[in-house]
N, C-alpha and C positions, 0 to 999 in steps of 0.2 A: 482562674477567671471563668465565670459562668456566662454562656452565650444565650440570650433570650431571643427566640425567633420573632420576627415582625410579620404577623399574619394579617395586618389591617388591609393589605392590598387584595386579599382574597375574600373579604367580607362584602356581601351583597346587600345593598340598602333596598328594603321593600317599600312598596307604596304606602303602607299603613304606619310607617315610622319605625318598624322593627328591622332588625338586621339578621342575616342568614349566613351560615358558614357550612360548606360541604367539605367533609374530610374523608380521606381513604383511611381505613383502619386495618392494621395487620393483627392476625391472631383471633379474629372473630370466626369461630368454627361451628357454632351450634346455637340453638335457640336460647339456651341459658346465657350465652355471651351477649346476645341482643338485649335480654332482660337486664343484665348487669350494667351494660353501657347506657341504656335509656334511663334506668333508675339513678345511676351515678351522675349523669349529666343533668337530669331533671332536678336533682337536689341543689344545683348551683343557683344562687340568688338571681332572680330576674329572668331566668331561662323559661321561655314560654312553650317550647316545643323541642323534643329530642326524639328522633326516629332513626333506628338502625335498620339497614337493609342488608340481609345476609347474602342475597343473590348478587348485588352489585358491590358488596364490600365497602359501603359508604355509610356515613352518619351525617344527617342534616340537623343542625342546631339553630334555633331561632331565639332571639331575645330582644328586649326593648333596646333600641339603638343607644349606643354609648354607655350602656350599663354593665357590660361584660367585656373583659379583656379576652380576646381570642386565644392568647397564650395560656390563659387559665383553663380553657376548655381542653387544650392539648395536654396540659399538666394533669388535669383530672383523669383523662384517659390513661396517661402514663401511670398514675397512682393505682388505677384499676388493673394494670398489667397489659395495656394495649398501646402499641406504637401508632401514632396518627400523624398524617401530613396532608397538606392541601391536595385535593384531588387532581391528579394528572393522569390522563388516559394512557399515555405511552408508558409511564413508569409503572402504573398498575398492571397493565397487560404484561409487561416484562416480568414483574414480580410474580404474577400468577402463572406464567409459563415456567418459571424456575421452580415454583412450588409444586406444580403438577409433575415435573420431571423428577423432583426429589421424592415425592410420594410414590411414584412408580418404581424408583430404585429401591426404596424401603420395602415395598410390596414384593419385589423380586427377591431381595435378600431374605426376607422372612419366609416366603414360600419355599425357597431352596433349602433353607435351614430346617423348616418344618418337615419336609420330605425325608431328609437325612436323619433327623432326630427320631422321627417316627419309626424308621427302619431299625435303628438301634434299640428303641423301646420294645419293638416286637421281638427282637432277639432276646432281650432281657426277660420279657413276659414268658416266652416259650421256654427259656432256660430255667426260670424259677419253677416251672411245672415239670421239669425233667431233671437234668443232672448238671446244671451250670455251677461252677465253683464260685465262691465269694470273690476270688481274685479276678475271674473273668467278668463277673457282674460289675465290680468296681471299675474295671477297665472300660466297659461300655458306658458306665455313668460318667467317667472323666472325659471320654471321647464325646459324649453328648454335651458336656459342659464346654468343651473346647469349641464346639460348633455354636451352641446356643448363646453363650455369654457375649461374644463379640457381635453376633447377629442381632441379638436383642438390643445391645447398646447402640447399634446403628439404626436398625429398623424402628425402634421404639421412640425415636426422637420427636416425631410429631406429637405424640401423647405426652412424653416426658416434659417437653418444653411448655406445652399448654398447662399441664398440671403444676409445674413449678411457678409459672407466672400467676396462676390462680392462688396458690398457697401464699406466695410473697405479698399478694395484695389482700390477703385475709378473706378469701372466698373459696367456694368449692365449685367445680364443674364436673361434667361427665368423664373427663379424662383423669381425674384424681383417683377414683376407685380402680380404673383400668391400670393406671401406673402402680398403685399399691398392690394389686393382685399379681401383676407381672413380677415386680421387684421381690415381693414376699415369696412367691413361688420359686424364683431363682435362688433367693437366700436360703430357703428351706431345703432346696435340692442340693445345694453345696454342703449345707450342714449334714444332711442325710448321707451324702456321699463320703464325707470325711469320717462319719461314724459307721461306714460299711452297712448301711441300711439296705433292705431289699428294694425299696422304691425311691425314685427321684422324679421330679416333676418338670424337667426341662422342656419336655414336649408340650406340657400344658401352657407354659409361657409363650413358646413360639407359635403355637396354634392360635392362641388368643390374638396375637399381633397380626397374623396372616389374615384372619377373618375380618378383624376390625379395620386393617389398612385397606382391604378390598372395598369395604363399604365407604370408607372416607374418600378414597380416590374417585370412586364413582360419583359421589355427591359433589366433590370439588370440581370434577370435570364437567358435570352438568351445569353448575353455576358459572363456570368460567365462560361458557359459550354465550352468555347473555350480556356480557359487559362491554359491548362496543357502541352503545347508544351515543355517548358524547362524541366519539370520533366520527361517527356517521353524520351527526348534526353539524360538526365543525366543517365537514367537507362541503356542505351546502352553503355555508355562510361566506360571502366574499369578505376579504380582509380590508380591501381598499375600494375606493370609488373615484371616478373622474369628475371633479367638481369645477363648475364655472366660477372663477374668481372675479372675472369681469365678463362683459358681454361677448368678448372675442378670445379670452385667455382661459385656458383650462389647466388644472393641476391635479395630480393623483394624490389623494390624502387618505389616511385611515378612516374606516367607516365610523369609528368612535368620534371623529371630528366633524362628521356631517350633522347638520341641524335641520329640523323641520323648516321648510321654506327655501332651502338651498336648491340650486338647479344642478343636476348631474347629467353627464353624457353616458349613454349606454351604446356600445358598438355591437355590430353583428357577432354572434358567437359568445358574447359575454353573459355571465350570470348576473342578474340584477341584484344590487346590493341593498336596496332600500324599498320601502313601500311608498308609493306616490302616484301621481297622475301625469300622463303623457301630455307635454305642452307643445311638442313639435316633433314631426317625423311620422313614419309609417313602417310597421314591421309585423311580424307574427311572433307570438310568445308561446313557448312550450311550458305549460303549467302542470304537466303530468305529475311532477314530484310533489306538488302542493295540493292540487284538486283531484288527482287521480284520473283526469280526463286526458287521453292522449291526443285528441284533435287540437291542433294549434289554434290559438285565439288571436284574431286580428287586433292590432294595437294602433291607434291613431289618436289625434288630439282629444283629450277628455277620458281616455281609457285608463282605468285603474290597474296598476301593476304591483307585483309583490316580490319581496326579497326571496331569493332562492329559486326563482323562475329563470328560464333561459331565453334571451333575446336571439331569435333565429337568424333573421336575414336583413334587417334594416337598422338604421341609426336613429336613436330616440333621444329626446331631451325630456327628462323627467323632473317634475317639481316634487321635492321630498315631502312626504307626510310623516314618516317615521323611519328611523335608521337603525342604530345599534340596539335600542330598546323599543318595544311596542310594536314591532312588525308582526305580520302573520306568522312568520317562521318562529319568532321569539314566543308568540302565544302558544304555538304547537309545542315548543320545548317546555314551557311552563306547565301546560296542561298535562304533558306526558310525565314530567317529574312528579306532579301532584298525584296523578293516578297510580304511578308505580309505588308510591308510599303506602297504598292501601294494604292492610295486613290481612292475609287470608285466614280462614277458620282453622286450617291445618297448622299454620304457624302458631296460632294462639294455643292450640292443643299441645304442640311441641314445647312451647315455653313452659306451660304448667307441668308437663311430664318431666322436663329437664330440671326444673327447680326442685322437684320432689325426689328424683332418682338418686342423686349423689348422697344427700344426707340419710336417706332411708337405708341405702346399702351399707354405709359406714356404721350407722347405728345398729343395724342387724348384726354385722360382724363383731362389733365390740360387745354387744350384749350377749352374743353367743359365747365369746371367750370368757367374759366375766361369769356368766351363768354356769359354765362347766367348772370353772375354778371354785365357785361357791358350792358346787355339788361334790367337790372333793377330787375332781380329775386333776391330772398333772398339767403343769404349764405347757409341756410339749404337746399333749393331746389337745389342750384348749386352743393353742396357737394354730396347730394343723387344721382343726375344725373351723376356726375363724377364716383361715386362708381359703379353705374349701368353699365357705359361704361366699367370700368375695369373688372367687372364680365362677362358681355355679350361677351366681346372679349377674355375671357379666352380660351386658346387653347385646351379645352377638345375635341371638335369635330375634330379639326385638329390633335391633339395629338393621338386620338384614330383611326383616319381614316386608318392608316397603321397597328398599333398593333392589332386592332380588327380583321382585315382580316388575319393577320399572325396567330393568335390563331386558327381561324376557319380553315384556310388552313392547318395549322400544324396538326390538328386533322384528316382532310381528308387524308393528306399525311401519317400519322401514320397508318391509316386503309389500305393504299396502300403499307405499308412496308418501309416508308421513315421517318427518324428522322432528323429534322433540328438541326444544332448546330450554326447557324449564323443568326442574326436578320434580315438582309436584303437579305438573300439567295433567298427568294421568288421573289423579283423584278428582281434579277440577273438571276435566272433560266428562268424567263419568257421572257427575251430578247435574249436567246441563239439561234444561227443559225448554229453553228458548234459543233460537239461532237467528242472529242478525247478519245479513249479507250486505256487503257493498256491491254495487253493480259493475262498474267499469273495471275490467281486469280481474274480476273475481268470478262473477256469474258469466262474464264474457271473457273471451280470449284477449290477451294484452295487445296484440297487433290487429289493426283494422284490415278488413278484407273486402274485395270487390264482390258484391252480392248479385249483380245483374249482368254478368258477362254474357249470358246466353242471348240477350236481346240486342247485343252490340255486334255489328258486322266485324268479322275477324280481322279484315285489313285495317279497319278504323281503330280497333283495339290495339293492334300491333304498332301502328304509327303513334298513337297516343302514349303507348307504353315506352317507346323509344324516347319520346319527348320528356316523359316523366322521369327518366333516368337523370336528367339534369337538375332535378329538384330534390331537396332533403325533406320535403313535406311528407308526413305520414300517409296522406291520401294519395299523393302521387306515387309513393313507394308501393302502396297496395295495388295500384294499376300495373306498375312495372312487374311486381311479383305474379299477378294473375296471368299476364301474357308471357312470362318467362323472358322478358327483354334483357339483352346483354349488350347491345350496340347503341349507344346514345347518338342523337342527331348532332351533326356538326353545327357549330355556331349558336347553339341554344343558350339563352340567357334568362335570368330570373328577374322579374319585376317585383320588388318588395311589396307584400300585401296583396298582390294581384295573381301572379302565376308565373308560368315559364313559356317562352315563345322561341320560335326559330323560323328561318326562311328555307323553303324547299322548292327548288325550281321557280324562284321568284315569287312564291306565294307564302304568306305568313300562316304559321300554325300557332295556335294558342291552347294552353291547358291551364285552367285555374278557376277563378271566381266566375259564376254564371253571368254576373253583370259585366265583367270584363270581356266575356265571349259573346255577349248579347243573347243569352239564353235563359233569362230570368223566368219566363213563363213555363218553359219545359222543365226547368229545375224545380219550380213550384209544384208541378204535377208529380214529379218523381218523389219529392219530399213528402207530399201528402199521402202517397201510397205506402211509404215506409217512414213513419215519424222519427224512428231512431237513427236513420241513416244521415250521413253528411253527403253533400253532393259536390261534384267537381265537373266542370264543363270542358268540352273540347270543340274547337272549330278549325276546319281546314277548308277555306273557301266556302263552298255550299254544303260541305260535309260536316255535320254536327253530331254531337252525342253528349248526353248527360249521364255520368256514372254515379251509382249509389254505392257508397262505401260505409261500412259500419263494422263494429266489433261483433263478431259472431258469438252466439251463446255457446258455452262449452257443450260438447257433444252430448253429454249425459245429464245436463243440468235439470231438464224437466223430470227425468226419471228419478234422479237423486232427491230432489225436493219433494216429489210425490211420495217417495219412500219414507223420508223423514217425517212428513206430516202423518203418514199412515202409522208410524211408530209412536205418535203422540207428541212430537216436538212442535212447538209454535215457531213459525217461520216469518221473518220480516225482511224487507229490503230498505236499507237506509243509505242513501246516495247523495253525493254533492252534485250530480248531473241534473240537467234540465228535466222538467216534469214530463214532457212528451216522451222522451227517451226512456225514462224510468217506468212510466205507466205501461208503455208498450211491452217492455220486458216482463213486467209483473203479470200482465194478461197472458203472455205466452207460458209463464211458469205456474199460473194459477195461484199467485200470492195476492192476498187481499190487503194485508197490512203494509203500506208503502209510504215512505217519506222521501221527497226529493229536495234538491237545493240545500242540503244540510251542510252547515259549517262544522269545523272541528268542535266548537263549543256545543252546537246543536246535537251532535252525535254523542258527546259526553253526557248531555242532559237526558237524552233518550235512554241511554244505557243505565244511568243512575235511577231514572224513573222505573224502569223494569225491575231493577234490583230492589228498589224500595217496595215494590209490590210483591216481593218474595220470589221473583224469578231468578234462576241461575242461567246466566247469559253467556253464550258463545258468540264472539264477534269474528267474522271472516271478512278481511279486507286487505287491500294492497297498496293504497296511496299514503303519502305522508300525512294527509289530512285524516287518515284512519288511525294513525299511531296512538293518539291519546285515547280514542275509544277502545282500541285493542287492549291498551294497558288498563283501562277502567273496567272492562268486562271481567267476569269471573274467570274466563279463559279465552284464548284467542288463537286464530289460525290465519296464515297468509300464504299465498302462492309463492313459489320459488322465484317468480318473475317480479315480485314486489320490490319496492325501494328498500335499500339496506336498513334504513331507520325503522321501517315498518316491520321487517323481519326481526330486528332486535327487540322491538316491543312485543312481538308475538311469542306465544308459548310453544308454537309448533309451525313448521313450514310444510306445505304439501307440494309434491312434484307432478309434472306432466300436464297435459291439456284437459284432463278429466276432473270432474268434481267428486268422483267416487271416494277419493281419500278422506273427504270430510265425513262421510257416512262410516267408512272403515274406522276412523279414529274414534268415533262415538261407540261403535260396537265393541272394539277391542278394549277400550278403557273401561266400559261397564263390566266386562268379564274380569278385567284386571282388578277392579275395585273389589269384586267378590272374593277373589283370591287373596288380596291384601287383608281383607277382614278375617278370612280363615287363618292367614298367617299370624295376625295379631292374637287371635284366640289360641292358636297353638303355642305362641310365646307365653301368653298368660297362664295357660294350663301347665306348661312346662315349669314355670316359676312356682305355681301353686303346689306342684308335686315335689319338685327338686329342692326348693329352699327348705321346707320342713325336714326333708331327708338329710340335707347337709347340716342343719342346725342340730339334729338328733345325733350327729356323729357317725352316720352310716356311709358317708361319702368322703373318701380321701381326696386330696387335691387332684390326683390322677383321675379318679372316678368323676370328680367334678368337671375336669377338663373334657373328659369323654362325653359326659352328659351335655355339657355346653356345646361341644362340636356336633353331637348327635342332633340336638335341637336345631342347630344351624343347618345341617344337611337336610333335615326334614322340611324346614322352611324353604330351602332352595328347590328341593324336589317338588314341593307343592307349587312353588312359583312357576315351574315349567308348564303347569296346566294353563297358564295365562295365554299361551299361544295356540291352544287347541281351538279348532274351528275357524281359524283365520286364514288357513290356506298358506301354502309355501310358494305360490307363483309370484314372481316379481311384478311390481306395478307396471302398467302399460300406459303409454301416452295415447 
C-alpha cells in the first residue's frame, strides 16, 4: 500500500490568488543542483515560480491556487533525486548538524589515509629508483590498498551518494566525474597490483577525496550558520493572546483565532501579539526589536502598538487591527523572505560553470580514450590516459581557489573583529561602493548614557541614581550606571507611564517625566541644546535636575566615516528614528545624504533604488526593521549586539564598541578578491597546460594526481597572501 503525504496544511494562500509552498530539500550541494531543481519544478503545469536557495536549503514554489497538487511537487523532486519535506526549523538544524559531523568524520578518515598511503608511495618511488624487489613493491601496493579501499569507501560517501542520485535521475552533476575518477583510479590500481606493475594510484584517489572533502566541509559549515531566521522570528511571535469574550470576561486563545476588531488584554511584561490601538490603560512599550530605538515609547489611549513589541510596566486594552496575518512583524518576515530570494551575480556564474563542467570533463575523457584507440594504442594505455584526464581535470584547484581565500580572509577578518556568516560575503563586500548606515545601535552604542553628569551636583546624582535602581526603564538605568549606584531606596514604587517615586524622611522623591516632576520648561531647554537626547527629570523638594540621556556615538565613528569617504565610498544614513536625532548625528559625522523615519518598506525601496542606479550597496544595521534591508542589499553587516533575526539576515557581524571593523572588512575583502582572481587564473592556466599533457598521454594517473595536488597547494599558498597587511593584533573594544 502506497502512502501519499497530505501537504495541503503547509500551503500558504497568497493575496493575489496564488499558492506557495516552502520545502526543505536534502542533497542540494551545488549550483548545478539549484538549476536542476528550478528547471524541474518550473516544468510542472501552472507553476509560476520556483526558486531554490542553497544557503537555506529551501525551495519556494508558487502556483495558481488549486491548480497543483503539493504532493506532485514532492514527487517531482524525488524523481530528480532529492528528498523534500515541509520546512521545519528544528528538523533541518538537526539534519544539518548530523551532516556537518559526518563530513568532518569523512575528512578525518581521508586525511589520515592520505598521509599513510603517501608514506608508502614514497617508499615505492625511492625503491624503484634503487633496489626494491618486485615482492616488496607488491607488498607496499597491497598495504596501500588495505588502507585506501576501506577509507575511500567510507570517506567518499558524500560524493558517491550524490553521483548515484544524479545518475538514477538521468542527470549529471559535479560529483559524477569525481566519483568516476576515484573509482577508476582504485580499479586501475588493483588491476596494476594484481599484475605486479611498478605503479599503483591509491594515493591519487585518497588525495582527491581529502582536498575535495575539505572544500565541501568549509562550504557546508559556512551555509549552516545562516539558517536560523525562522527560529528567531518564531521567538518574537506570541502564540496566544488574552481576548475579551465579554466586557468583563477574558479567555486565552490562539493568535490565529483573533480577528480585527477584537479587544485583547496585554499585561505588564508580556509581548504584544497583535497590531492595534490602545483603547484603555497606560504603559511604556519597548519597541527596540521592531524600530531599533531603545528608548521606551509611552502608550496610552489612541497609541498604535505592534506585534513583537514588549509591554513594560502597565496593563493595556488593545483594539486589534491585525493579528496572525498583516502585522508589522509579518510584513518584516515577508519582506525578508522576498529579499533573501535575490540571486547574486556569483551564484549565477556558478550555475553556468557547474552546468558546463561535468559534461565537458566526461566528453574530454571519452574522446581521449577513443582517439588513442583509433590511433592504434592499446586499450590499457587508452583507459589509463582517460583516467589521467579525469583526475588531472578534477576541480580541486578551481574548487579551492575561492574557499582557501575565504578561510584565510575570514581569519584576518576575525582578528579585525568581523565574523562572516555567508560564504560569498567576501566577494560581495569587495565590490561595495555605497555604504548605508542605520543610526540607533549602529553608529551609536546600543545602551544610552548620561551625557551631562558634569553639571549635576554629585549628591543629587547619587540620590537620583539610587531611586533609578527601582525602575527597568533604559533612561533610569543609564543614570544608575553613571553614578555606580548599588543600593536602591526603600519603598520605591513605579507609576506606569510616569516614573518612579519614594519617600525619604517624609519628603517625596520623583524621577521620571518632566511633566510629572513639574520641570517642563527646564526639560525643554536641555532638549533644545541636545536634540538627540532624551530627558528625564528629578525632584526632591526644592532640589531639581533634568538629565540628558542619549546613545553616544561610537568612539571612532567620525574618523571611520571620514576615512571611508576619503577612499571613495558614498555614505548614507537611513534610520527609523525621528528627524531631529538623525540630523544631529549626520551633522556630527559630516554625512549629507540622510533619511529619517524610514519604515522597513522604505528601507527596502531605498536599497533597491540605489542598486537600480548601478550601486553596490553595503547595509549596516542592528534592528529587526533593518533585517529586510540587510537581506536586500548586495551585502550586509550588523553589530554583535543586534537582534538575532538581524544577525541571521546579515552576511557578517562585527564585534566591540568601535566602528573600525566595518572599514577593516572592506579593506581585507578587496585584497581577498584580488587573490581570488589570481587563484582562478592559476586554476585556468593549470588546466590549459595540464589537460593537453594528459590527453597527449604524457601523464600517468599518478602524475595527474601529483599535478592536481600541486595546483591545489599552489592555490592555497597564494591564498595565504590574503592576510598580508591586515595585522595580527586582536580587535579591541
